[in-house]
N, C-alpha and C positions, 0 to 999 in steps of 0.2 A: 704618891700617885702610882709609882711603878709596882709597889706591892699590891695595891688595889687591883691593878690590871692582871697581875698574876693570879690573884684570888678569883677574880671574875672569870678568867680563862679556865681555871680548874673547875669552877662550878658549872660552866657551860659544857666542859668535857664530860662531867658526871651526868648531866641531864641528857646529853646526846647518847651516851652509853646506855643509860636506863631505857630511853625510848627505843633504841635499836634492839635491846634485849626483849622488850615487851612485844614489839612487832614480830621478832623472830619466833618467840614462844607462841604467839597467837597464830601466825600463819603456818609455820612448819610443824611444830610439835603437836598442836591440837589436831591437825589433819591426819596425823599418823594414828591417833587414838580413835578417830571417828570411824563408825562403820559406814562403808560406802553403799552397801546394799542391805536391805532388810532380809534377814534369813528366815526361811519357813521351817517349822518343826518337821522333823522326819516322821512320816506316817508309818506306824508299825503294821506289818502285814499279818495275815492269819486270823484265826478266830480267837476271841478273848473269852475266858470263863470268868464269871463273877462269883 
C-alpha cells in the first residue's frame, strides 16, 4: 500500500509540473512573440520611374 501511495504521489507531481509548464508557456512565452500592434508599411517618397 505504501509503494502505491509513493507511486501515486509521483504521478501527481508529474501531472502538476506539466500543467504548470503548459500554462507558463501559453501565458508568458506566447505573449512575447505576439505582435502587439499592426505595423504599416513605410511609404517611399519621391517619384518612381517605371
